[in-house]
N, C-alpha and C positions, 0 to 999 in steps of 0.2 A: 700453896696449891696452884697459884697462877703460873709458876714456873713449870710444874708438872704438866698442867694443861697445855702449855705452850709446846712442850716437848712431845706430848702425845699427839697433839694437833699437827705439829711439824712432821712427825713420823708418818701418820696416816696420809696427809696431803702430799708429802714428799714422795711416798711410795707410789701413789696414784699418778703423779706427774711423771715420775721416772718410767713407770709402766707405759703410760700413753706415749711418751717420747720414743720408747723402744718398740712399741707394738707395731708402729708403722713399718719397721724394717725387720721384724722377726722373720726368720727363714730366708733373709736376703744376704747374699755374699757381699763382702767388703768392696770388691771391685764394682759391683752393681750399685751399692750405696753411693760410692764416689761419683759414678757416672750420673746419678740422679741428683745428688745434692751438692756436688762439688768436692774438691780434694780433701776437705776436712770432715766430710760426712754431714749427717743431719745435725742441725743446730737449734731448731725450734720444733715444738710439737706441730704435726700436720693436722689441720682442722677439717672436720667432716660436718657439714651443716653448722659451721661456726663453733664446733666443740672439739676438743681433744679427747678421744675415746680411749678407755683403758681396757685391759684384757681380763681373763679369768683370774689372774694373779690378784688384782685389787678386789674383784668380786669375792673371792675366798677369804681375803684378809678382812674384809668388812664382816663376813659371816663369822670369822674367828672372833672378832671383837664383840659382835652381838651375842655369840654363844657364851663368852666369858661373862658379859654383863648380866644376861638373863640368868645364868647359872649362879652368879654371886647373889643376886637378889632372891632367887628361889631358895637358896641355902639359908639366907637370913630369915626369910619368912617361916621356914619349917624348922629351923634350929639344927638341921642336919643336912648334909649334902654329899654329892658324889665327887669324884675327881674331876678337875677342870676338863680333861680330855673327853670325858663322857658328854659334858654339856656342849663342847665344841663339836663333837661328833653329831649331836642332834641338830645343831645349826647347819652342819655340812649336808645333812639329809634334806634340809630345806633348800639349800643351794642346789642340790642334785635335782630337785623338782623344778627349779627355775630353768634348768637346762633341758627339761623334757624327759628325764629319766626317773626310774623308781628303784627302790631297794627290792631285791628279789623276794625276801621273806619279811613281812612287815611285823617285826617284834621290836619295840611296841607297835601297836596298830597304826600309828602315824607318828611323824617326827614330833618330839616333845614340844617344840616351839611353834608348831604350825599356826596355832591360834594366837600366839603372843608375839611372833616375829613381825617386825615392821618391814624387814627386808624382803621376805618372801612375796609380799604383795606389791613390791616396787616395780613398776613396768620397765624401768630402765635396766633392771638386773635380769629380766627375763629374755636375755639375748645370749647367744653363744659367741664367745670371743676366743675361739680355738682352745676350748677346755682340754686339759691334759687327759689322755686316754687312761693313764694309770689311776688318776683320781676318780674318773667316772666308773671304771671297772671295780675299783676297791670299794667305793661307796655303794655300788649296786649289789655288792656281796651280801650274804645273809648274816654277816657278823662284822664286828669292828676290829680292825687291825691293831695290834699292840707290839711293843718291842719284843716281848717274850713269845708272842704268838703271831708272827707276821703273816700277812696275806700273800706276800710276794717277795721277790728279791730285788725290787726296783730301787735304784739310787737317783732317780730323776729329780730335777729341781722343783717339782710340784710339791715336795714336802717342805722345803725351806721358804719358798716365796710368799708364804701366808702366815708365818708365825711371829712376826714382829709384835703383835698385841700381847703375847705371853710375857713380854717384858714391861708391860704397862702397870702391873699391880704386884704388890709384894706378899699378898696374903695366901696365895695358892701353894707356896712352897718354892723350892729352887727353880728358877726359870729355865735353867739349862736342862733340867729333867722334864719339866712340864712342856717346854717347847718340843723336846725330842718325842715325848709321848704323843703330842698332837701330830707331829710329822709322821709318826709310825702308824697313824690311823690309815694311811694310804700307801706309805712307802716303807718296805720291810728291810731293806739293806741299810747297814749303818751309815753308808754314804748318803742315804736319803733322810734319815731322822737325826743323825748327829749334827749336821749343819743347821737343821731346824732349831735344835736346842741352843746351839752357839749363837745364832742370830737373836733369839730371845734374850740370851745372857748379855750380849753386847748392848742391846737396847736398854735392858734393866740397869746395867752399869752406868750408862749415859744418864739415865733419869734419876737414879737413886744413889749412885756412888759419888766418890769424891771427884771434884773437877780435875781432870787429867788430860794431857794430850791424847788424841785418838789412838795413836800407835801404842801407847801404854795400856789403854783400855783393851785393845785387841790382844795384846800379849797377856794381860791378866785373864782374859777369857780363854785363851789357849791353855794357860796353866790350869784353870778350872776344869776345862774339858779333859785334859790329860789326867788330872787327879780324879775325875769322876769315872772315866772309862779306861784307865791305864792298863787294865788287863785284857782289853779287847784287841783283836788282831788288827783292826783297821785304824786305831787311834793315832799311832805314830805317822801313818801315811797322810792322814787328814791334817794333823798338826803341821807337818812339813809343807803341805800345799799352802796353808794359810801363811806360814812364815816365809815361803817363797814370794807370795804376793807382797808381803811387807818389805822384803828386800828389793823387789823390783820397783816398788814405789820410790825408793831412794836412788834409783839409777836414772840415767839420761836416755834409756831406751825409748824409742817411739812408742806411744801409748798403745796403738793397735797391735804392734809386734809383741809388746809385753803381755797384753791380754791373750793373744793367740798362743803365746808360750804357756799360759795357764790352761787354756782349753776353750771350749765353746760355751760353757755355762749350761749345757743341756742336763748335766747331772748336778746334784746338790752341792758337792764339795767345790766344784769349779765355779758355780754361780756365786757362792758366798766369797770365794777367793777373789773373783773378779770385782765384786762389790767392795771388798776390803782394799784391793789395789786402787780402785777409782777414788774411794774416800780419802785414802792416805796420799794420793797424788794431788788432790785438791781439797785439803782439809778445811779450808776457809772459804771455799767457793762452790756453793750448791750447784750453780749452773754448769761450771766447768766439770764437776764430778759426774753429773748426769750425762753430759755430752761424751765424756770419756767412757762411761760405763756401757753405752749403747752402741757405739760405733765399732762394730766388729762383725764377724761372720756367724756369730752364734745366737744364743737365746736372748736377744737384746731387751725384750720387755721384762724378763725376770731379773736380769742383772741390773737394769735400770730401776726396777721396783725396789730391790733390796738396797741398792745404793741410796735411793731416796728415803727409804725407811731409816737407815742409819744416820745419814747426814742431816735429814730433816729433824731428827731428835737431837742430834749433837749441836747443830747451829740454831735450831728453833724456827718456828713458823714464819717469823718476820723476815728471815733471810731468803725465803723462797720468792723468786721473781713474781711480782703481783700480776703481771700480764699472763703468766702461766697459770696462776690460781684462777684468774677470771675466766679462762677458756676451758678449764677441765670440766668434763661432764659430771653432773650430780655433785657439784661442789657443796651445796647445802647439806646433802645427805652425809657426805664425808665429815663435815664439821659437826653435824648432829651426833654421829656415832662417836666422834672424839669427845664431845661434851658428855655423853652418857657414860663412857668408860672412865672419864676423869672424875665424874661425880661418884662413881662406885669406888674408885681409888681413894678419893678424899674420905669417904665414909669408912673404908677399911683402915685408913691411916689413923682415924680418930678412935676406932673401935677395937682394933687388934694390936697386939704387941708387934712392933716392927722388928723383925729378925734380919732385915736386909743387911745391916752392918756386920752381923755375924757371918752371913753368907758371903758378903763381898770380901 
């Protein structure tokens, strides 16, 4: 259990720090980044009031974790439960309220978790940090988006940047499916929800699978993805993008040039591919991977967050620079959410048959 907690804690904290590092330069072109921070780009989180602040990416990741945890215990208490995506959707409606928006048609009358959520009343989360317009619009709709009944055709990275927690537990079913279903709540294009599922799968393999080099874990996840959605028109295109990132990590191409050859990370497939590239370029160096992931002209906070999620789980909490941990805003809240979901994972491990080996 201690090892699982370490990886969950590392993933949540790593994602928040990567998000904060990149948030300072989101929407900023590479030439401007260099002119401000030097030829190598940003190297440390910029502090505001003594704290490194994160964006909507980490806000939504925390609500994903809380939705999973509350949904798990609710199912346990009642002896029957809904799909995890439904519980996470209720948590996202709480997040929507923290941003000052409301669902168009209130069915149920209020978010399921409003009176049980700790996060909805947290003052530090009631701030707007450039929330994605697709997430806001989709969650304001009068229904929940699904893979089968999408709300839109968006492939933005707002679907993938929040789904790492779906890899933290084995009892909900295949994480590649569950992560995709959570991504599809707001993003209807396969390029929006498929990377969301693959991120959950990579995290799950790191936590519950055999100890393997990270490039092998990524390749295993690509195979799982192509096996799951092999008949879908977009699958081969997505698989090639991830494999391109793997190939680029083995070259001597300048990091920023390699990232720009993948894309800007504004869409889900590019964001995950940039994170995979950064992790494989620096598989044993959390600091180096995050610096790599954010220094480009694209969606730096999302690529930093996803990189931190993956490598934080892979290397563990203790590999994250302590000076970065100490300056991240809401540090204690992040650790509390990690502990809550780790306790739920431990209980599930004792109570339910672990099918993870069959899945992996």
